[in-house]
DOBAPA-556579 format. One line per 8 residues: their letters; for each residue x, y, z of C-alpha. Coordinates in steps of 0.25 Angstrom, whole numbers. Layout:
BEGIN
A	X/Y/Z  ...
***
This chain:
BEGIN
MSTNQNIR	666/654/128  671/661/141  663/662/153  659/674/161  666/671/174  659/682/183  645/677/180  637/666/185
NIAIIAHV	622/664/178  613/655/188  598/652/189  592/648/202  583/636/201  574/629/210  560/626/213  549/635/219
DHGKTTLV	552/640/233  566/635/234  572/648/236  579/653/223  574/667/225  578/668/239  593/662/236  594/673/226
DAIFNHTG	590/682/238  601/676/246  612/678/235  608/691/233  609/695/248  624/688/248  629/696/235  625/710/242
VFRDNQQV	613/713/231  606/717/243  612/728/254  610/723/268  600/733/272  592/731/259  577/727/259  576/715/251
EARVLDSN	564/708/247  565/692/249  567/686/235  572/697/227  570/690/215  556/687/215  552/702/212  538/699/205
PQERERGI	527/701/215  522/687/211  535/680/214  535/687/228  520/683/231  522/669/225  535/667/231  540/661/218
TIFSKNAA	550/666/206  542/668/193  552/676/185  566/672/184  575/684/188  589/687/185  599/693/195  614/693/198
AFYKGHKI	623/693/211  636/697/211  646/688/219  662/688/221  662/695/207  653/686/200  639/690/194  628/679/197
NIVDTPGH	617/679/187  606/673/195  593/669/188  580/665/199  571/656/192  557/653/195  554/640/202  541/636/198
ADFGGEVE	537/627/186  528/637/180  541/646/177  550/635/173  549/642/160  559/653/166  568/643/172  572/635/160
RILKMVDG	576/647/153  584/654/165  593/641/164  597/646/151  604/659/156  613/652/167  624/643/170  621/637/182
VLLLVDAF	610/635/192  607/635/206  597/624/210  590/628/222  582/617/230  575/618/244  582/610/254  568/604/258
EGPMPQTK	560/603/245  572/597/236  571/598/221  558/600/215  551/600/201  556/613/196  570/611/202  571/599/193
FVLRKALE	565/606/181  575/616/181  587/608/186  585/599/174  585/611/164  597/616/171  604/603/170  601/602/156
LNLKPVVV	607/616/153  621/611/161  619/622/171  627/621/183  619/618/197  621/623/210  611/617/220  607/626/231
INKIDRPQ	599/618/242  590/629/249  581/631/261  590/623/270  584/630/281  571/624/278  564/615/288  566/600/284
ADPERVHD	576/605/274  585/593/269  596/599/261  604/586/258  592/579/254  589/589/245  604/590/239  603/574/235
QVLDLFIA	589/577/229  596/588/220  606/578/218  596/567/214  588/578/205  602/581/197  604/566/195  589/564/190
LGADEDQL	591/575/180  602/570/174  614/580/179  627/577/174  639/575/185  644/589/185  629/594/188  627/583/199
DFPYLFTS	640/588/205  632/601/208  637/611/220  625/615/230  623/623/242  613/623/254  606/636/255  596/644/264
AKNGIAKM	593/655/254  583/662/263  595/663/275  606/665/265  613/653/269  621/643/260  630/631/263  637/621/256
SMDDADHD	633/609/266  622/608/274  633/606/287  640/619/283  637/632/291  628/642/285  635/650/274  631/662/264
MSLLLDMI	626/663/251  642/664/246  642/650/245  631/649/234  637/661/227  651/655/227  646/642/222  639/650/210
IKEMPAPE	651/656/206  659/643/207  651/632/202  642/640/192  649/642/178  650/656/172  644/659/159  649/655/147
SSDADGFQ	651/667/137  656/673/126  658/688/122  664/686/108  652/682/101  639/691/99  628/692/110  620/681/113
MLVTTLDY	609/679/124  598/669/126  585/676/132  580/667/143  569/678/150  563/691/145  559/703/153  551/714/149
SEYLGKIA	551/729/151  542/740/147  553/749/144  564/739/138  554/728/132  558/714/133  572/711/140  579/698/136
VGRVQRGK	587/690/148  597/681/147  612/676/147  621/682/137  627/670/131  638/677/123  643/691/118  639/705/125
VKSGDQLV	626/713/123  626/729/123  615/739/124  612/742/109  617/729/104  609/723/93  601/710/97  593/700/90
AVTEEGVE	584/688/97  587/676/90  583/662/90  588/649/81  577/654/71  583/667/70  582/681/75  569/685/83
AKGTAAKI	570/699/87  580/711/85  584/722/95  595/731/102  599/728/116  592/739/123  596/738/138  605/726/144
FTFDQTRR	604/721/159  613/712/168  608/708/182  613/714/193  608/708/207  593/709/205  593/722/195  595/722/180
IEVAEAAA	606/731/177  608/738/163  621/736/157  628/741/144  632/726/140  631/712/145  641/700/142  640/686/140
GDIVAVSG	637/677/153  628/687/159  613/687/161  606/699/155  593/706/150  593/713/137  581/722/131  580/727/117
VEGVNVGQ	575/715/108  560/716/110  558/702/102  567/693/111  561/682/116  566/671/127  574/660/121  580/668/110
TLAAADKP	594/673/110  598/688/110  609/690/101  618/700/94  612/704/80  624/701/74  626/687/79  611/681/81
EPVESFEI	614/668/87  605/661/96  608/654/108  602/640/111  587/643/117  578/635/126  564/630/125  553/639/133
SKPTLSML	543/630/140  531/629/135  518/633/143  510/622/149  497/630/154  488/640/148  477/649/152  468/659/145
FSVNDSPF	469/673/149  457/681/145  451/695/148  443/695/160  427/696/155  421/694/169  411/705/175  423/710/183
AGQEGKEV	432/713/171  439/726/172  436/730/187  449/726/193  460/726/182  465/736/171  471/726/161  459/720/155
TSRKIRDR	459/719/140  463/707/132  474/718/125  480/720/139  481/705/143  487/701/128  497/712/130  501/707/144
LFKEVMTN	501/693/141  510/694/128  519/703/136  521/692/147  525/682/136  537/691/131  543/687/146  536/675/151
VALDVEET	540/665/139  534/653/146  521/659/144  513/658/132  500/667/128  491/666/115  479/674/111  466/666/109
ESADTFRV	454/667/100  448/676/110  456/690/110  453/690/126  460/677/129  474/674/129  480/659/132  492/660/142
SGRGELHL	501/648/143  512/647/155  519/636/163  509/634/173  498/641/182  508/649/190  515/653/177  501/659/172
SVLIESMR	496/664/185  508/672/187  504/679/174  490/681/179  495/687/193  504/696/185  493/701/176  483/702/186
REGFELTI	493/711/195  494/720/182  479/723/181  474/713/172  462/706/172  461/691/165  452/679/166  461/666/165
SRPQVITR	458/652/162  460/638/168  474/635/165  476/623/153  487/615/151  494/616/137  493/602/130  503/597/119
EAEDGTLL	501/586/109  512/575/107  516/570/93  508/558/94  495/567/97  495/565/112  490/576/121  502/581/131
EPVEYVTI	500/589/144  509/596/153  514/588/164  520/593/178  529/587/187  523/590/202  530/588/215  521/590/227
DVPEEYNG	526/589/242  516/587/251  514/582/266  512/567/266  497/568/270  493/575/258  501/568/247  489/557/246
VVIEKMGR	479/568/241  490/574/232  493/562/225  477/559/223  475/574/218  487/573/208  483/559/203  469/565/200
RKAEMKHM	477/576/191  484/566/184  497/567/190  507/554/191  515/553/203  531/552/200  538/552/214  534/553/228
ETLKGGMV	544/555/242  543/559/256  549/571/259  553/576/273  543/582/283  531/572/278  530/577/265  529/569/252
RLEFEIPT	534/574/237  526/569/227  529/571/212  519/570/200  518/571/185  505/579/183  498/587/170  499/601/172
RGLIGYSQ	484/603/172  483/593/184  490/604/192  480/615/188  472/619/200  479/608/208  488/619/216  476/622/225
EFTTDTKG	470/608/229  486/604/231  486/615/242  473/611/249  477/596/247  490/599/255  485/608/265  495/619/257
EGILSHVF	507/609/261  511/603/248  520/609/238  518/607/224  527/610/213  527/606/197  535/607/185  532/605/171
HDYQPFRG	536/590/167  531/588/152  520/585/143  514/572/144  501/565/139  488/572/142  482/564/156  468/567/154
KLPARETG	457/574/161  460/580/175  449/583/186  444/597/185  441/605/198  432/596/207  424/609/212  415/619/205
ALVSGENG	414/634/206  406/643/215  401/652/204  395/667/206  381/667/200  380/683/202  387/697/201  388/704/213
QSVPYALA	395/703/227  398/691/235  391/693/249  394/685/263  379/679/264  380/672/250  394/667/252  390/662/266
NLEDRGVF	378/653/260  386/648/249  399/644/256  394/629/256  396/629/241  410/629/241  423/638/243  422/653/240
FIGPGVKV	433/661/232  427/675/236  422/681/248  409/692/250  410/705/244  416/699/231  412/704/218  407/691/209
YEGMVVGE	401/689/196  392/678/190  402/667/186  414/671/195  419/658/204  417/662/218  421/648/224  424/633/222
SNREFDIT	411/625/224  412/612/233  403/605/223  410/600/209  401/610/202  400/625/200  390/633/209  385/646/205
LNVCKTKK	381/654/217  377/669/222  388/674/231  381/688/230  368/684/237  364/694/249  355/689/261  340/693/259
LTNMRSSG	336/704/269  325/703/277  320/711/290  321/698/299  332/695/307  338/682/312  347/678/322  360/676/318
ADDAVRLT	358/679/303  365/692/302  377/686/307  391/688/299  392/677/288  404/670/290  411/666/277  423/656/273
PPKVLTLE	435/664/268  434/663/252  445/655/245  452/667/237  459/661/225  473/665/220  475/666/205  482/653/204
QALEFIND	471/646/213  460/652/203  467/647/192  467/633/197  452/633/202  447/637/188  440/627/179  439/628/164
DELVEVTP	426/635/165  433/647/174  442/658/173  450/667/183  448/681/183  460/688/186  460/703/190  471/712/197
ESIRVRKR	461/712/209  454/698/208  456/683/204  441/677/201  436/664/196  425/664/186  417/656/176  421/657/161
ILDSNQRA	406/659/159  400/668/170  385/667/167  380/655/174  369/650/164  380/651/153  390/644/161  380/632/164
KAAKRARA	377/632/148  391/630/145  393/619/155  381/612/149  388/613/135  401/608/140  395/596/147  387/593/134
***
């Protein structure tokens, strides 16, 4: 085996919002990817509109920077637990990791999860302690916490002697010690070239590449992305997709791309050690090996994480169906979902007994809501059921359920209410410590279903000052029944348009999700009741007209602004007897059974 000395393959791993994508921006600025006068959007790798809006990385990205005669292939990985399936696979492509940690928050759950995987794969870590300019940052303390984390995860002596750097990626600053003067990003780039190993490669044997991610193009079909383990690949080569079980698919290398800065560049051939994208083998899947047809030998693969949460996606059958979207048939929905599975391998889609309904399973609420949001932007109309956890059965017949490890940072005055609410949701506290600035860190193990619907409540309880993050932990024995939503729904009993007069007279019943002038239908949920039961009401009722005038009676009606639900809030709000209606223009909550009489009969049967 030889090494390709001019290439470095690295992944940037960190928790949500610790600055991964901003660090890549700083590297690109320093290596001259952008001209001095070029207008560049911040977080250039977050190219998906939802990534920009949510401020998180959802899809792993490949890019490359050129520095001192070296090509540095950079993979920007998602930091949110719901996209952990992406991270695990990406690590198979690289030889080292930049572990990015916030200088105030320190190591968080996703940091631990990904670092454990990286250490198991014997990847070389370089630690970057970022956001040193943040108020109350304590970089030296965070460095000690990172060292403690390495020890706790069983790192060997070589891994414990990790090189590290202090940075403010936003300002393009790096330094070896907090006492040093500010330096630029060349410090980091020099450290990457010096400390990260060059990829091992062999040109003598036949072509071999483990497929770690898939892309899809309307023109090229499936595009397999991975690192060339050995050999070379040229356009026109005969390739096979192979596993331990044998050859799964055959094809011809149609187009080969390498990564140059933020773009894909078509090349005639690619050699061992580089990260490439290859089109032409339509049947290939993630985890398989693309190999030369005359030497079909698989590379050791990896396990793709199983989904923990499922929802039912159905054709929209509300009275407003087809009024706002153009993709409304079950065939269109089916085609779109199965197309998604081609590239989103942590997702699972199953057909059900009903031709109009599909069970879609993923790694969490955010993972699934990103798909729903993408589909509504593409013109789809859907109804979505309440998320359900995916249970398993142990060998002894015990029912097992997914459990999350949760880290919560809250101001001290709110930790009591958080502990109480988590306890009611069957959480077990594992650790508690006091942070700087009157903050407390609480760590729990909680059933995945205990987190469904809690995000909104948590934000209210902590006045928006709490930070909650979680990562899948493992499957544990089922912990029993959890409390359902404590409030009922305000349900429209009429078809029509909401009017100010009716809303004003009904404000004492609860909080409305709609304002005046909104079209409603019977069975549509228009608000949250302040009682524990549902209330059916008429928001379309107008004032009876008379020829009498009274002093002040005709003054303008003053209404409390409605609480307009986002997609995530709607999915968290609904109970089992409710659905979320999603269209390109609207997000509505509705009852499964729209007719109030039929709904009452069904509830009676359920109680019996």
